[in-house]
C-alpha positions as CSV (number, residue, x, y, z in Angstrom):
1,M,121.3,73.8,123.8
2,V,117.8,72.6,124.6
3,N,116.9,69.5,122.6
4,G,113.9,70.3,120.4
5,A,114.9,73.9,119.9
6,L,115.1,73.3,116.1
7,D,112.1,71.0,115.9
8,G,110.3,71.3,112.5
9,R,113.3,72.9,110.8
10,V,115.3,71.5,107.9
11,G,119.1,72.1,107.5
12,L,121.5,71.5,104.7
13,V,125.2,71.1,105.5
14,T,127.9,70.9,102.9
15,G,131.1,68.9,103.6
16,A,129.1,67.0,106.1
17,G,130.9,63.7,105.8
18,Q,133.6,64.5,108.3
19,G,135.2,67.1,110.6
20,V,133.4,70.3,111.3
21,G,130.6,69.6,108.8
22,R,129.8,66.3,110.5
23,G,129.9,68.0,113.9
24,I,127.5,70.7,112.8
25,A,125.2,68.1,111.2
26,L,125.1,66.0,114.4
27,A,124.4,69.0,116.6
28,L,121.6,70.3,114.3
29,A,120.0,66.9,114.4
30,E,120.4,66.6,118.1
31,A,118.5,69.9,118.5
32,G,115.6,68.5,116.4
33,A,116.3,69.5,112.8
34,C,116.1,67.2,109.8
35,V,119.4,67.4,108.1
36,A,120.5,67.0,104.4
37,L,124.2,66.0,104.3
38,A,126.0,67.0,101.1
39,G,129.5,66.1,100.1
40,R,131.7,64.2,97.6
41,S,131.9,60.9,99.5
42,L,128.6,59.2,99.7
43,P,129.8,56.4,102.1
44,K,131.0,59.0,104.6
45,L,127.7,60.9,104.4
46,Q,125.8,57.6,104.8
47,A,127.8,56.9,107.9
48,V,126.9,60.3,109.4
49,A,123.3,59.7,108.5
50,G,123.5,56.4,110.3
51,E,124.8,58.2,113.4
52,I,121.9,60.7,113.3
53,A,119.4,57.9,112.8
54,A,120.9,56.0,115.8
55,R,120.2,59.1,117.9
56,G,116.6,59.3,116.7
57,G,117.1,62.0,114.1
58,Q,116.4,62.2,110.4
59,A,119.0,62.7,107.7
60,L,119.4,62.5,104.0
61,A,122.8,61.7,102.4
62,L,123.4,63.5,99.0
63,A,126.5,63.1,96.9
64,C,127.4,66.6,95.7
65,D,130.5,68.3,94.3
66,V,130.0,71.9,95.4
67,K,132.0,73.1,92.4
68,D,129.2,71.8,90.1
69,A,126.4,74.4,89.8
70,A,123.9,71.8,88.6
71,A,124.7,69.5,91.5
72,L,124.1,72.3,93.9
73,A,120.7,73.0,92.4
74,Q,119.8,69.3,92.5
75,T,120.9,69.1,96.2
76,V,118.6,71.9,97.3
77,A,115.7,70.5,95.2
78,R,116.1,67.0,96.7
79,T,116.3,68.4,100.2
80,V,113.1,70.4,99.8
81,E,111.4,67.4,98.2
82,R,112.4,65.1,101.0
83,F,111.7,67.3,104.0
84,G,109.2,69.8,102.7
85,G,111.3,73.0,103.0
86,L,114.7,74.5,104.0
87,H,115.4,76.7,107.0
88,I,119.1,76.4,107.7
89,L,122.0,76.5,105.2
90,V,125.5,75.8,106.4
91,N,128.3,76.3,103.8
92,N,131.2,74.3,105.1
93,A,132.8,72.5,102.2
94,Q,136.1,74.0,101.1
95,E,139.2,72.9,99.2
96,V,142.3,74.5,100.8
97,P,144.9,76.2,98.6
98,L,147.9,76.4,101.0
99,G,151.5,77.4,100.3
100,P,153.6,80.4,99.4
101,L,152.0,82.5,96.7
102,A,154.7,81.7,94.2
103,R,154.0,78.0,94.6
104,V,150.2,78.0,94.7
105,S,149.0,76.8,91.2
106,D,146.2,78.4,89.3
107,A,144.3,75.1,89.5
108,S,144.6,75.0,93.3
109,F,143.5,78.6,93.8
110,A,140.6,78.1,91.3
111,A,139.5,75.0,93.3
112,G,139.6,77.0,96.5
113,W,137.6,79.8,94.9
114,E,135.0,77.5,93.2
115,S,134.5,75.3,96.3
116,G,134.4,78.2,98.7
117,P,133.1,81.7,97.7
118,L,131.5,80.6,94.4
119,A,129.7,77.6,95.9
120,T,128.6,79.7,98.9
121,F,127.3,82.4,96.6
122,R,125.4,79.9,94.5
123,L,123.9,78.0,97.4
124,M,122.8,81.1,99.2
125,K,120.9,82.2,96.0
126,L,119.4,78.7,95.6
127,A,118.3,78.6,99.2
128,H,117.0,82.2,99.4
129,P,113.4,81.6,98.1
130,H,113.0,78.7,100.6
131,L,114.5,80.5,103.5
132,K,112.4,83.5,102.8
133,K,109.1,81.5,103.2
134,E,109.3,81.0,107.0
135,G,112.5,82.8,107.9
136,G,115.8,81.1,108.1
137,C,119.5,81.1,108.8
138,I,122.7,80.9,106.8
139,V,125.9,80.0,108.5
140,N,129.1,80.4,106.3
141,L,132.5,79.1,107.3
142,A,135.4,81.5,107.3
143,S,138.7,80.9,109.0
144,P,141.0,82.3,111.7
145,A,143.8,81.7,109.2
146,A,142.7,85.0,107.6
147,R,143.5,86.9,110.8
148,R,147.1,85.7,111.1
149,W,149.7,88.4,111.7
150,D,152.1,86.5,109.4
151,M,150.2,85.5,106.3
152,S,153.1,83.6,104.8
153,G,151.8,80.4,103.2
154,Y,148.2,81.2,103.9
155,G,147.5,84.1,101.5
156,A,145.4,82.2,98.9
157,Y,143.4,80.3,101.5
158,A,142.8,83.5,103.5
159,A,141.7,85.3,100.3
160,V,138.9,82.8,99.6
161,K,137.8,82.7,103.2
162,E,137.7,86.5,103.4
163,A,135.5,86.6,100.3
164,I,133.1,84.3,102.1
165,R,132.9,86.8,105.0
166,M,132.1,89.7,102.6
167,L,129.3,87.6,100.9
168,T,128.0,86.9,104.4
169,R,127.8,90.6,105.4
170,A,126.2,91.5,102.1
171,A,123.5,88.8,102.5
172,A,122.9,89.9,106.0
173,C,122.2,93.4,104.9
174,E,120.2,92.6,101.8
175,W,118.1,89.7,103.1
176,G,117.5,90.7,106.7
177,R,114.1,92.1,105.7
178,D,113.3,88.8,104.2
179,G,113.6,87.2,107.6
180,I,116.9,85.6,106.8
181,R,119.8,85.9,109.2
182,T,123.3,85.3,107.8
183,N,126.5,84.9,109.9
184,A,130.0,83.6,109.6
185,I,131.9,81.5,112.0
186,L,135.7,81.1,112.1
187,P,136.4,77.7,113.8
188,L,139.5,76.1,115.1
189,A,138.6,72.4,115.5
190,N,140.1,68.9,115.5
191,S,139.0,68.1,111.9
192,P,140.9,65.8,109.6
193,A,142.3,68.9,107.9
194,M,143.6,70.2,111.2
195,D,145.1,66.8,112.1
196,G,146.8,66.6,108.7
197,W,148.3,70.1,109.2
198,T,149.5,69.2,112.7
199,Q,151.2,66.1,111.4
200,A,152.8,67.8,108.4
201,R,154.0,70.9,110.4
202,P,154.4,69.8,114.0
203,Q,156.6,72.6,115.1
204,E,154.4,75.3,113.5
205,A,151.3,73.6,115.0
206,A,152.7,73.5,118.5
207,A,153.7,77.2,118.3
208,F,150.2,78.0,117.0
209,L,148.5,76.0,119.8
210,A,150.6,78.0,122.3
211,T,148.8,81.2,121.2
212,V,145.3,79.8,121.9
213,P,144.3,81.2,125.3
214,L,142.2,78.1,126.2
215,A,145.2,75.9,125.2
216,R,143.2,73.4,123.2
217,V,141.7,72.8,119.8
218,G,137.9,72.8,119.7
219,D,135.7,69.7,119.3
220,C,133.8,69.6,116.1
221,E,130.4,68.7,117.6
222,R,130.6,70.0,121.2
223,D,132.4,73.3,120.6
224,I,131.5,74.1,117.0
225,G,128.3,72.2,116.1
226,R,126.4,73.1,119.3
227,F,127.2,76.8,118.8
228,V,125.9,76.7,115.3
229,A,122.7,75.0,116.5
230,V,122.2,77.8,119.1
231,L,123.0,80.4,116.4
232,C,120.2,79.0,114.2
233,S,117.7,78.9,117.1
234,D,115.2,81.6,118.2
235,D,117.6,82.4,121.1
236,C,119.8,84.2,118.6
237,A,117.0,85.8,116.6
238,Y,118.7,89.2,116.7
239,V,122.2,88.0,115.6
240,N,122.9,88.9,112.0
241,G,125.9,89.9,109.8
242,Q,128.5,88.8,112.3
243,S,131.8,87.1,112.0
244,I,132.2,84.9,115.2
245,A,135.5,83.3,116.0
246,L,135.2,79.8,117.6
247,D,138.8,79.4,118.4
248,G,139.4,79.6,122.1
249,G,140.2,83.3,121.9
250,Q,143.2,83.0,119.4
251,A,142.0,85.4,116.7
252,F,141.4,89.1,117.4
253,L,138.6,90.3,115.2
254,G,139.2,94.1,115.6
């Protein structure tokens, strides 16, 4: 990725306080974009903003619960007010409803739905008029978990993530003529959520890692963030409506 490839562009990343969201935000800033960092923990967001500033970039930390429609609208408005526009939207925030279907509560599934597909849907619509002005990119986060052969324990999570993929495809088809490209990535990365899963289910995690052809878990900035930065650049101006697994070759998207 060439530094400066995203000069003059403004990105908004949800769930940017840690893990994959942080990695994407750092990579976008490294490529030259000004980045609004949205999430529930303002101290974490401010820490990431500090990292970006230390590298010479510009960032704005915005406390936002993505399940709150009013908070989403305010986040977009404050981003545009601060940086003068919006060119890149990354929908990363997600609460994860894991467990056998009989044990997943309505509240857990609803939180997964509201923080994932519904928040993605709302933010895409809020961002649309801004992205349309100069052409822009939307990157939504799906998951390789939805491509597992044995879906036991992952059905509710996979359901909300697959809904995001379908919204992605629809936006790509409907908004392509507006100059907006919309794609989904399915990352496998060393995020806090991944670390927690590995510690809670060490045997399952070890068996899963053995199925990754590259035999490692991706780095949030180097492997995931930098790819997103390239995807949002002019070098990928013809990539639209795709679901792209960033998982070392583990998932088969047939």
